[in-house]
C-alpha positions as CSV (number, residue, x, y, z in Angstrom):
1,M,24.5,-5.6,6.1
2,A,26.2,-9.0,4.8
3,N,23.8,-12.0,3.2
4,N,23.1,-13.9,6.2
5,S,21.5,-10.5,7.4
6,T,18.0,-10.8,9.7
7,P,15.2,-11.8,7.1
8,I,12.5,-9.2,6.3
9,V,8.9,-10.9,5.2
10,G,6.2,-9.5,3.9
11,M,3.3,-10.5,4.0
12,D,-0.3,-9.3,1.3
13,I,-3.2,-11.6,3.0
14,G,-6.1,-10.4,-0.2
15,T,-9.3,-11.4,-1.0
16,T,-7.8,-13.6,-4.0
17,K,-4.4,-14.4,-3.3
18,V,-2.3,-14.6,0.1
19,S,1.2,-14.1,-1.0
20,V,4.3,-14.3,1.3
21,C,7.6,-12.6,0.0
22,I,10.7,-12.9,2.2
23,G,14.0,-10.8,1.2
24,R,17.1,-9.4,2.6
25,Q,19.7,-6.5,2.3
26,T,22.4,-6.3,0.4
27,P,25.6,-4.7,0.6
28,E,24.6,-1.6,-1.4
29,G,21.4,-0.8,0.8
30,N,18.6,-1.8,-1.4
31,V,16.1,-5.1,-1.2
32,E,17.0,-8.2,-2.7
33,A,13.6,-10.3,-2.9
34,T,15.0,-14.4,-1.6
35,G,11.1,-16.4,-1.7
36,I,8.4,-15.9,-2.5
37,G,5.4,-18.0,-2.2
38,T,1.1,-17.7,-2.8
39,H,-1.9,-19.6,-2.7
40,A,-5.6,-19.3,-3.5
41,S,-7.9,-17.3,-0.6
42,T,-10.9,-18.6,0.3
43,G,-11.3,-17.2,3.8
44,V,-10.8,-13.2,2.9
45,R,-13.7,-11.2,1.5
46,R,-13.4,-7.2,0.2
47,G,-10.4,-7.3,1.8
48,M,-12.1,-8.7,5.8
49,V,-11.2,-12.0,7.1
50,V,-14.4,-14.3,7.4
51,N,-13.2,-17.3,7.5
52,I,-10.5,-17.8,10.4
53,E,-9.1,-21.7,9.4
54,A,-9.1,-21.0,5.7
55,T,-6.8,-18.1,6.2
56,V,-4.7,-19.6,7.9
57,E,-4.4,-22.3,6.1
58,A,-4.0,-20.0,2.9
59,I,-1.0,-18.2,4.6
60,K,0.2,-21.7,5.5
61,S,0.6,-22.7,2.8
62,A,2.4,-19.4,0.7
63,L,5.0,-19.3,3.8
64,H,6.2,-22.8,3.3
65,E,6.0,-22.1,-0.6
66,A,8.4,-18.4,0.6
67,Q,10.0,-20.7,2.9
68,S,11.6,-23.6,0.7
69,M,12.4,-21.1,-2.3
70,A,14.2,-18.2,0.3
71,G,16.3,-22.0,1.7
72,H,15.1,-20.9,5.3
73,S,12.5,-20.2,7.9
74,V,11.6,-17.0,8.8
75,D,9.4,-16.2,12.7
76,S,7.6,-12.3,12.2
77,A,7.1,-10.3,9.3
78,F,4.7,-6.8,8.1
79,V,1.9,-8.1,7.1
80,S,-1.0,-5.8,4.7
81,I,-4.4,-4.8,5.7
82,G,-7.8,-3.4,3.7
83,G,-10.5,-3.6,3.6
84,E,-13.6,-0.9,2.7
85,H,-13.3,0.2,7.0
86,V,-10.0,1.9,5.7
87,K,-10.5,5.4,6.6
88,G,-7.4,8.5,5.8
89,V,-8.0,11.7,7.1
90,N,-5.6,15.5,7.1
91,S,-5.3,16.8,10.3
92,Q,-3.1,18.9,12.1
93,G,-1.2,19.0,15.3
94,N,0.5,22.0,17.8
95,V,3.0,22.6,19.9
96,A,5.1,25.4,22.1
97,I,9.1,24.8,21.0
98,R,9.9,25.8,24.9
99,S,13.6,25.6,23.9
100,G,13.9,27.6,20.9
101,E,14.4,24.9,18.8
102,V,12.7,21.6,17.8
103,S,13.5,18.5,20.0
104,N,12.9,14.9,19.4
105,E,10.5,15.2,22.3
106,E,8.5,18.4,21.0
107,L,8.1,16.5,17.5
108,D,6.8,13.2,19.4
109,L,4.6,15.5,20.8
110,A,3.3,17.2,18.0
111,L,2.1,13.9,16.0
112,E,1.0,12.9,19.4
113,S,-1.7,16.2,18.8
114,A,-2.3,15.9,15.5
115,Q,-3.3,12.0,15.4
116,A,-6.7,12.6,17.5
117,V,-9.1,12.2,15.0
118,P,-12.7,11.4,15.1
119,L,-12.5,8.1,15.5
120,S,-15.8,5.6,17.3
121,N,-15.7,3.3,19.9
122,D,-14.1,-0.1,16.9
123,E,-11.7,1.8,15.1
124,K,-8.0,2.8,15.8
125,V,-5.1,4.9,14.3
126,M,-3.1,3.2,12.4
127,H,-0.7,5.0,10.3
128,V,0.3,9.2,11.1
129,I,2.1,10.3,7.9
130,P,3.9,13.8,8.3
131,Q,3.0,15.9,5.5
132,E,5.0,19.0,6.1
133,Y,6.0,20.9,9.4
134,V,5.1,25.1,10.5
135,I,6.9,26.2,13.1
136,D,5.6,30.3,13.4
137,W,5.5,31.8,9.2
138,Q,7.8,29.9,7.6
139,D,5.5,26.4,6.6
140,G,6.7,23.7,4.1
141,I,9.2,22.4,6.4
142,R,9.9,19.0,6.3
143,E,12.7,18.1,8.8
144,P,12.0,20.3,11.9
145,R,14.5,19.0,14.1
146,G,16.8,21.7,15.3
147,M,14.8,24.6,13.8
148,S,14.1,27.5,15.9
149,G,10.9,29.0,16.6
150,T,7.9,29.3,19.1
151,R,5.6,27.6,18.0
152,M,5.7,24.5,15.3
153,D,2.0,22.9,13.7
154,A,2.5,19.8,12.5
155,N,0.3,18.5,9.2
156,V,-0.4,15.0,9.0
157,H,-2.1,12.2,7.0
158,V,-3.4,9.4,9.5
159,V,-5.3,7.0,8.3
160,C,-7.6,4.3,10.2
161,C,-8.9,1.4,10.6
162,A,-11.6,-1.4,11.8
163,K,-9.7,-3.4,15.9
164,N,-11.6,-6.0,14.7
165,A,-10.3,-6.4,11.7
166,V,-6.9,-5.8,12.8
167,R,-7.5,-8.3,15.6
168,N,-8.6,-11.1,13.0
169,V,-5.6,-10.7,10.9
170,T,-3.2,-11.1,13.7
171,K,-5.0,-13.4,15.2
172,C,-5.0,-15.4,11.7
173,V,-1.5,-14.8,11.5
174,S,-0.6,-15.5,15.1
175,L,-2.1,-19.0,14.4
176,C,0.6,-19.8,12.3
177,G,3.7,-19.5,14.3
178,I,4.4,-16.6,13.1
179,G,4.7,-13.1,14.9
180,I,4.0,-9.7,13.6
181,K,6.3,-7.1,13.2
182,G,4.1,-4.2,11.9
183,I,0.8,-3.3,10.1
184,V,0.6,-1.5,7.7
185,V,-2.7,-0.7,5.3
186,E,-2.7,-1.9,2.0
187,P,-2.0,0.8,-0.7
188,I,0.3,2.4,2.1
189,A,2.5,-0.7,1.5
190,S,2.2,-1.2,-2.6
191,A,3.3,2.9,-2.5
192,S,6.6,2.1,-0.8
193,A,7.4,-0.3,-4.2
194,V,6.2,1.8,-6.5
195,L,6.0,5.1,-6.9
196,A,9.4,7.3,-7.4
197,D,10.9,10.4,-5.5
198,D,9.8,12.5,-8.3
199,E,6.4,10.6,-9.3
200,R,5.4,11.5,-5.3
201,E,6.8,15.4,-6.2
202,L,5.0,16.6,-9.1
203,G,1.8,15.1,-8.3
204,V,0.2,11.1,-8.6
205,C,-2.8,8.9,-8.1
206,L,-2.0,5.0,-7.3
207,L,-4.6,2.7,-7.9
208,D,-4.3,-0.4,-6.5
209,I,-7.2,-3.0,-8.2
210,G,-7.0,-5.9,-6.4
211,G,-9.9,-8.6,-6.7
212,G,-12.2,-7.4,-3.7
213,T,-11.2,-3.2,-3.6
214,T,-10.1,-0.5,-5.1
215,D,-8.1,1.2,-2.9
216,I,-6.1,4.5,-3.7
217,A,-3.3,7.2,-2.9
218,V,-2.7,9.9,-4.0
219,F,1.1,12.0,-3.0
220,T,1.6,15.7,-4.2
221,D,4.5,17.3,-3.2
222,G,6.4,14.7,-1.4
223,A,3.8,14.0,0.8
224,I,0.7,11.4,0.9
225,R,-2.9,13.9,1.0
226,H,-5.7,11.5,0.5
227,T,-6.6,7.8,0.6
228,E,-9.5,6.2,-0.3
229,V,-10.8,2.2,-0.9
230,V,-13.5,2.2,-3.1
231,S,-15.9,-1.3,-3.0
232,M,-15.9,-2.3,-6.6
233,A,-12.9,-4.2,-8.1
234,G,-12.0,-7.9,-10.5
235,D,-14.4,-9.8,-8.6
236,S,-17.2,-7.4,-10.3
237,V,-15.4,-8.5,-13.2
238,T,-15.9,-11.5,-12.9
239,K,-19.2,-11.7,-11.6
240,D,-20.8,-9.5,-14.3
241,I,-18.6,-12.3,-17.0
242,A,-20.6,-15.1,-15.1
243,M,-23.9,-13.9,-14.9
244,T,-24.0,-11.8,-18.9
245,L,-22.2,-15.0,-20.6
246,R,-24.1,-17.9,-18.5
247,T,-20.7,-20.3,-17.2
248,P,-20.0,-20.6,-13.6
249,A,-17.6,-18.5,-11.4
250,Q,-14.6,-20.3,-12.4
251,H,-14.6,-20.1,-15.3
252,A,-15.0,-17.0,-16.1
253,E,-12.3,-16.2,-13.6
254,E,-10.5,-18.0,-16.3
255,L,-12.2,-16.3,-19.3
256,K,-11.0,-12.8,-17.5
257,I,-7.5,-14.1,-17.0
258,R,-7.0,-15.7,-20.8
259,Y,-9.4,-13.7,-22.7
260,A,-10.1,-10.7,-21.3
261,C,-9.5,-7.2,-22.7
262,A,-10.8,-4.1,-21.1
263,L,-11.2,-1.6,-23.8
264,Q,-13.3,-3.5,-26.8
265,D,-11.5,-0.9,-29.7
266,L,-8.8,-2.8,-29.3
267,T,-10.3,-6.8,-30.0
268,H,-11.1,-8.1,-32.9
269,E,-14.5,-9.2,-34.9
270,D,-12.9,-12.8,-36.1
271,E,-12.1,-13.7,-32.2
272,S,-13.9,-15.9,-30.9
273,I,-13.9,-18.1,-27.7
274,R,-15.3,-21.0,-26.3
275,V,-17.8,-20.3,-23.0
276,P,-18.4,-23.6,-20.5
277,G,-21.7,-24.2,-20.0
278,V,-23.4,-24.2,-16.3
279,A,-24.8,-27.5,-15.3
280,D,-24.9,-29.7,-18.1
281,R,-25.8,-27.1,-20.4
282,P,-23.6,-27.5,-23.7
283,D,-20.4,-24.7,-24.3
284,S,-21.3,-22.0,-27.2
285,N,-19.1,-19.8,-29.0
286,L,-19.0,-16.0,-28.4
287,S,-16.8,-12.9,-30.0
288,R,-14.1,-12.1,-27.6
289,Q,-15.5,-8.4,-28.6
290,T,-18.7,-9.6,-26.4
291,L,-16.5,-10.4,-23.5
292,A,-14.4,-7.0,-24.2
293,A,-17.7,-5.5,-24.2
294,V,-18.3,-6.9,-20.6
295,V,-15.7,-5.9,-19.2
296,E,-14.9,-2.9,-20.2
297,S,-18.4,-1.6,-18.6
298,R,-17.1,-2.7,-14.9
299,Y,-13.7,-1.0,-15.1
300,R,-15.0,2.3,-16.9
301,E,-17.3,2.0,-13.9
302,L,-14.8,2.1,-11.9
303,I,-12.4,4.1,-12.8
304,E,-14.7,7.1,-13.5
305,I,-15.6,5.9,-9.7
306,V,-12.4,7.1,-8.6
307,R,-12.1,10.2,-10.8
308,N,-14.8,11.4,-9.3
309,A,-14.0,10.5,-5.9
310,L,-10.5,12.4,-6.6
311,K,-13.1,15.1,-7.5
312,N,-15.0,15.0,-3.9
313,A,-11.6,15.3,-2.2
314,N,-10.7,18.4,-3.8
315,I,-7.9,17.2,-6.1
316,P,-7.9,18.7,-9.5
317,T,-6.4,16.6,-12.3
318,T,-3.4,19.5,-12.5
319,K,-2.3,18.8,-9.4
320,L,-1.1,15.1,-11.2
321,G,1.8,16.2,-13.1
322,S,2.8,12.3,-12.9
323,G,-0.7,10.7,-14.1
324,V,-2.0,7.4,-12.8
325,V,0.1,4.2,-11.8
326,L,-2.0,2.0,-11.5
327,T,-0.9,-1.9,-9.5
328,G,-2.8,-4.9,-8.3
329,G,-3.8,-8.2,-10.4
330,A,-7.0,-6.8,-11.9
331,A,-4.4,-4.0,-13.4
332,N,-2.6,-6.4,-14.9
333,M,-5.4,-6.7,-18.2
334,E,-4.6,-5.2,-21.9
335,G,-7.1,-2.2,-22.2
336,V,-6.3,-1.1,-18.8
337,V,-4.3,1.4,-19.1
338,E,-5.4,2.7,-22.2
339,L,-9.2,2.7,-21.1
340,A,-8.0,4.9,-18.1
341,E,-5.8,7.2,-19.9
342,E,-9.4,8.5,-21.6
343,V,-11.4,9.1,-18.4
344,F,-8.4,10.6,-16.6
345,H,-6.9,12.5,-19.5
346,L,-3.9,12.2,-17.7
347,P,-0.7,9.4,-18.9
348,V,-1.0,6.0,-17.4
349,S,1.2,3.5,-16.2
350,L,1.2,0.0,-14.7
351,G,3.4,-0.1,-11.9
352,R,6.6,-2.2,-10.8
353,P,8.4,-2.4,-7.6
354,R,11.5,-0.1,-7.6
355,N,15.0,-1.1,-5.9
356,I,13.8,-4.3,-4.9
357,S,16.0,-6.8,-7.3
358,G,15.9,-10.8,-7.4
359,L,13.2,-13.0,-8.6
360,D,12.1,-10.0,-11.6
361,E,10.0,-12.5,-13.1
362,I,7.3,-13.1,-10.7
363,L,8.3,-9.4,-9.1
364,Q,7.4,-7.4,-12.6
365,N,3.9,-8.8,-11.8
366,P,1.5,-5.4,-10.8
367,A,-0.5,-8.0,-8.8
368,Y,2.4,-8.3,-5.9
369,A,2.9,-4.6,-5.5
370,T,1.8,-5.1,-1.8
371,C,3.8,-8.1,-0.6
372,S,6.9,-6.2,-2.2
373,G,6.0,-3.4,-0.8
374,L,5.9,-4.5,2.6
375,L,9.5,-5.2,2.3
376,A,10.3,-1.7,0.7
377,F,7.9,-0.3,3.7
378,A,9.8,-2.2,6.3
379,E,13.4,-1.3,4.8
380,R,12.4,2.8,4.6
381,Q,11.0,2.2,8.4
382,K,14.5,1.0,9.3
383,L,16.2,3.8,7.3
384,E,14.8,6.4,9.3
385,N,14.6,4.5,12.6
386,R,18.3,4.6,12.0
387,S,18.2,8.0,11.7
388,G,15.7,9.3,14.1
389,N,17.9,7.6,16.5
390,Q,21.5,9.5,15.1
391,Q,19.8,12.8,15.6
392,K,18.4,12.0,19.1
393,Q,22.2,10.9,20.1
394,S,23.2,14.2,18.2
395,A,21.1,15.4,20.5
396,I,21.6,14.1,23.5
397,R,25.8,14.6,23.2
398,R,24.9,18.7,23.1
399,S,22.7,18.5,26.1
400,M,26.2,16.9,27.1
401,R,28.5,18.9,26.2
402,S,26.2,22.1,27.3
403,L,25.8,20.6,30.6
404,G,30.4,20.2,30.8
405,T,30.4,23.9,29.8
406,W,27.6,24.8,32.3
407,M,28.9,22.7,35.1
408,R,32.7,24.5,33.6
409,R,31.5,28.0,34.2
410,T,29.9,27.4,37.4
411,Y,32.9,25.5,38.9
412,D,34.6,28.3,37.2
413,S,33.5,31.5,39.0
414,I,33.3,29.4,42.5
């Protein structure tokens, strides 16, 4: 595809910032980022829109910056959604293989059957992600089309969201004059950018530590097995710093970004920082170790919550051969990787976008994993749709050839 191809746009509406990333497909089939814009977010709390006007203004500012960098305007985007309302469940659907071979129609029916999970009136299905298929006695099938059998079971992971949360995100984006090509749950988007296929095969836990929530996504044997959202993230750390050091929230955030360390052992006694006072109270000098002690306590609590969540989901660490991958803005702090390794007793690394070129100095920051992941998700979906269409066309051609053969035989017998 040429460089003047239709742009791919990702829009991450997060708790602390809105990010817009514009890209295009390269002739080699990868994605090249051409523009990115960010703006502070004040209209979102724990991943959910709480102020339409403020969110719209943040989207417009980030969109304008990204379009200026890319050198052209855009009219549609893939948009992320997150928050505590996001829920993932594993499900199974089945269908009889009437023709003796699995067709696209039977595959669609099996997936449709699998997404029939219990939902409240305010929930809707956002993603139905195949894990594997079982045809009669044979399991572990990833591509069932054309295979012979009498019955097929589809094991899937279903991700649901609150309808009102989706409506609010949709309204904010629409008020900016942007059409929505798809809404993608944040951990699914982030995984599309930072996880390699061999990590998914060997087993990996992705932790996307954002401003308001921490998203969990677990992959084993090449498929997603578990998603969960924890209502603790970077904002919790900022609040702890503000309360413990008695400094305004905006200064607590600055201290976190500039001086914080998630592992106290990595700091030194002779390091000191200046802490702004509240109102007209004077500033104070504190040891950086004091700040690290506050930060480590909250991060340790968060990581232990995640570890317990994996245990409750019956996911033993022995299944995570690739360990844990951290991403999100709050993961980009000194000592977080080392602390996570200490708690999980697994190898831990920072997740950075793969197969996305351009703007490397910006996009290599884990804070942009979801935004860049939307580009990767869009491109992967395009490839899957193209492959599916080709398989459907091949099936139609086979059917037409079979029909032609039957008609010739019928004509010859007359």
